[in-house]
Each structure stands twice: as C-alpha cells, then as structure tokens.
N, C-alpha and C positions, 0 to 999 in steps of 0.2 A: 402368500406364495401363490404363484400361478399353477393351477392344476389342469390347465388346458394349453400347455405350451406347444409351439410348433418348432421342431429342431430341424436344421437343414445344413448341409454342406454340398459340395459339388456332386457327390455321388448319391446321397440319400435324403429323403424328406420323411420326417416322422411327424405324423398328424395325430391328433387325439382320436382314439378309437371310438366309433359310434355304432349303434345298432345297425345303421344303414350299410356298414361295411360287411355284414354277414354274407351277402350274396357273392361278392367278389372274393372273399376269403375262403368260402366253402370248397371250391375245387382244389385249393392249395392245402387246406386242412385235412382233406380226405386222403392224403398221401400216407399210407401206413408206416413208411420208414421214419416219419417224423416222431412217432410215438413209441418206437421200440424200447427206448430206455428213458422214459419220461414219467412224470407224475400223472399226467392226464392222457386220455386217449380220446381224440375227436374222431368219431366214426360215422357221424351223420349230422343232418341239419340241426336236430334238437340238441346234440352235445355241443356244437359250436355256439348255438344260441345261449345255452347255459353258461358256457365259458365267457362269452362277451358280457352277459348280465352280471356275473361275478366280478369281472374287471370293472364294470361301470359302478357297481355297488361299492367296491373298494375305493374307486376314485371319489365317489360322493362322501365316503367316510374319511377322505384325505389320507389314506394309507397306501394308495397306488396311483400311478399315472400311466395308463395303458396307451399304446400307440399302434397305428397301422403303419407298416413299412412300405414306402414307395421307392423303388429303384429308379433313379433318374436316368441312369445309363441305358437301362432296358425299357424305360417308360412303362412300368407296370407295378402293380401291387405285388409284394413279395412275401408278406407274412405279418407277424406281430411281435411286439416286445413290450416291456414295461419297466418303470420304476416300481418297486414293490417294497413292502415292509418299511415304509417311510416312517421314521421316528424323529420328528422335528426337535423334541427337547434334547436329543443326543446328536443331532445333525448327522444322521446316518440313513442310508437307504441301500436297497439291493437292486441290481439290474438282473432281470430274469424273465421267465416265461417267454423266452425268445424262440421263435420257430420261423424258418425261412424255407421257401420252396426248394426242394433238393437241386433243381436245375441251376440255382444261384448260389448254392453253398460252395465255398472255395473261390468265389469270384471277386472277393474284396469287399462285398457289400456288408458283411457282418462287421468287419474292421471299421469301415466308415461309420456304420451305425453306432458301434460302441464308442468311437471317438466323439461323435456328436453328443452322446449321452454322458460320457465322462466329463467332457468339457463343460456341459451345462450344469452337471451336478456340482463340480468343484468351483467353477468360475462365475456361475449365476446364482445357484442355490446355496452356495457357500457350505457345502457338506464337509464334514471332517473325515468321513469314511464311506466308501462304496464297496459293497459286498457282492460277490457272485458265488453261486453254489451250483453243484451238479451231482448227478448220480455217479458213484464211484466207478460204475461200469461204462459210463459214457466217455470213452477215450477221446472221441472227436471233440466234444465240448470241453473237456479238460485241457486239451492241447490248444484250442482256440482261446480259452481264458488265459492260459500262460502266455500266449503270443501277443496279448495286449498289455503285458507288463504287470499282471497281477502276481501277488505272492500267495502261494498255497499255505494256508494256516493249519490245516489239520483235517481229519476225517471223523465225522460224528457217526459212530457205529449205531446200526439199527435205528436210524433217525426218523425215517418217514415210511409210510405205507402207500405204495402206488395204487393207481386205479385198478390194477390187476390183482392186488392183494400181496404183491411181493414187498418184503421189508427191505428197504434200501439203506445203504451207507451213503452219507452225503459228504462231498469234499467242499470245504470252504476256502475261498480266496478273497483277497481284498486289495484295494489301493487306498492309502490314506492321504490326507491333504498335503502333508509335507513331502510326499513322493510324487505328486501329480506332475509338477513341472519337469522333473527328470524323466518320468515315464513319457510324457508328451513329447519331449525332445528326442529321446532314445528310440521310441517305438513309432510315433506318428509323423514326425517331421519329414520322413522320407516319402510319405504319400502325398498326393495332390488332392486332398479332400477340400 
C-alpha cells in the first residue's frame, strides 16, 4: 500500500505532509478558533512541530497518512488532514485530524477534500469502512460529517481527554463499502470536483 499518495481533484490537492510544511502551516495553525473544541491545541511553533512529528511517526508505523491541504481555487495551503487509525487486516481507516483555515471553511474545500479521500479509500485502497469522529460539542464538524453522507453510529461517553483536560464525548460516524456508490451519486455528483 502506498503511504505517500497524492490525491487531487479540480478543487483540492492533498500532498504528503512533510516537516518542511511547518513554516507555511504555522500562521494557519495559530488561529485559536480552530482548537476551541478539539483534541489538540496548536499555540506555537513547538506545538506544530510536535504535531507534525507525531503524524510522520504514525505514517512510518503505517497507521496514518497525513496530508497538507492545497486549495487549487485559492492557490494556497489551507490546512491539514489525514487518514488515521489505519487497520489493514480489517480494511478500515479513519478520516480525521482535519483543520482548515477559517477563511476557507464553508467554501466547499472540505467537501472536495473529503470526496478525494473517500474515493481513494474505497476505490483504490479497497477499504470496507471509513470512520469519522468528532467532539459531541463540535456542531460545525458534526453537520459537515453528516453533509457528506455519513451515518451517525453513536456517542461514546467520556471517551477522550482533550489537551485542556476536558473529558469529551465522541460522536462516531461511518460510511461502509456497500454504501459508497450511493453516497457518491447522492452527495457528490452535483459538484464539479
């Protein structure tokens, strides 16, 4: 399996995250609103460097594929995302750790990015299941996940402890292989990605 794929459509280019992306990501990562309801808080150069190193370590362990997000319409780096919790024996992975500069939230970039990732996961990687999860308090993320055709499966109570020490409930969503074609047609065919 390729752990350095490049995913692309008309709107977005997802390239393998590298240490060299730190400088261009830093001004985006320092936006406090990105971390109000998240597991991480990137507040300085050192926290972003650690975040990138963890992602690269997970890629080396073949449990994650982190990307830098390039918005082709705006011609600029917009944030980061990744395949995570890759479990090849069960043909399952998670799409997560997604953050996009607030100025591009709601612009269609996230939908284009998720389409590229879902399409690659099901049609190239031959996954049986793609999971997404978010904080129960993150209404914006929950609505975005539902808007790409995911099914909410449940809420895991007191599931994780955030970087601020808050114990969060986690909402789980998924799309399974047998649903992908219908989701692709129903949700994504109306877009020109």
